[in-house]
PABA-513776 format. One record per residue (C-alpha): residue number from 1; residue in one letter; chain; z, x, y. Coordinates in pm, 1 decimal. Layout:
R; num; residuo; cadena; pz; px; py
R; NUM; A; A; Z; X; Y
...
# end
This chain:
R; num; residuo; cadena; pz; px; py
R; 1; M; A; -197.0; 843.2; 1067.9
R; 2; E; A; 119.0; 637.5; 1070.9
R; 3; E; A; 309.2; 885.3; 1287.6
R; 4; G; A; 40.2; 875.5; 1556.1
R; 5; L; A; 36.0; 496.5; 1564.1
R; 6; A; A; 416.7; 480.3; 1560.4
R; 7; S; A; 430.6; 717.2; 1856.7
R; 8; R; A; 166.0; 517.5; 2045.0
R; 9; L; A; 354.7; 192.0; 1982.7
R; 10; G; A; 695.6; 342.7; 2064.4
R; 11; V; A; 846.1; 257.8; 1724.2
R; 12; S; A; 939.8; 450.6; 1409.0
R; 13; Q; A; 700.3; 512.3; 1120.8
R; 14; E; A; 930.6; 298.0; 907.9
R; 15; T; A; 889.1; 6.6; 1150.1
R; 16; V; A; 508.9; 34.7; 1134.1
R; 17; R; A; 523.4; 39.2; 752.8
R; 18; E; A; 763.9; -257.6; 740.9
R; 19; Q; A; 548.4; -468.5; 970.3
R; 20; L; A; 230.7; -373.5; 782.3
R; 21; L; A; 384.5; -491.5; 454.8
R; 22; K; A; 554.7; -800.0; 601.1
R; 23; L; A; 277.3; -944.1; 818.5
R; 24; H; A; -65.8; -1079.2; 729.1
R; 25; P; A; -339.6; -854.7; 878.0
R; 26; P; A; -415.1; -1076.8; 1183.4
R; 27; L; A; -43.1; -1091.4; 1264.3
R; 28; F; A; -10.1; -714.0; 1228.4
R; 29; V; A; -297.9; -672.1; 1475.0
R; 30; A; A; -120.6; -909.8; 1716.7
R; 31; W; A; 212.0; -726.6; 1670.6
R; 32; C; A; 39.5; -396.4; 1753.1
R; 33; K; A; -125.6; -548.6; 2061.7
R; 34; G; A; 218.0; -649.9; 2187.0
R; 35; K; A; 350.6; -294.0; 2145.6
R; 36; D; A; 46.2; -88.2; 2250.9
R; 37; K; A; 52.4; 16.0; 2616.6
R; 38; S; A; -324.0; -44.0; 2636.3
R; 39; G; A; -298.2; -378.7; 2457.1
R; 40; M; A; -502.6; -244.2; 2165.5
R; 41; G; A; -468.7; -403.6; 1824.0
R; 42; W; A; -467.0; -190.6; 1512.1
R; 43; K; A; -555.8; -260.9; 1150.8
R; 44; F; A; -500.3; -60.1; 835.5
R; 45; N; A; -795.8; 36.7; 618.0
R; 46; E; A; -677.7; 59.0; 257.0
R; 47; N; A; -985.2; 258.7; 152.9
R; 48; T; A; -927.3; 542.0; 400.1
R; 49; G; A; -551.5; 510.3; 451.8
R; 50; L; A; -612.1; 515.6; 827.4
R; 51; Y; A; -537.2; 280.1; 1114.8
R; 52; H; A; -833.3; 167.3; 1324.7
R; 53; P; A; -837.8; 6.1; 1670.5
R; 54; V; A; -939.7; -357.7; 1697.6
R; 55; S; A; -1044.7; -498.9; 2033.2
# end
C-alpha cells in the first residue's frame, strides 16, 4: 500500500506516486533505498498494485 510505504520512507503518498511515475524502476528502487531507514529498496508490481522490497 502506498500509505504504508510513504510512512516508512517519511514522505507523503503524493511524493511516492510522483517519484514512481517520474523515475525508471531501478532509479525508484535507489530513491527508496535512500529514504528507507533500513536501506531497503522497493519496487511497484503493476499486476498486484503492491510495493515489494528489493534487497
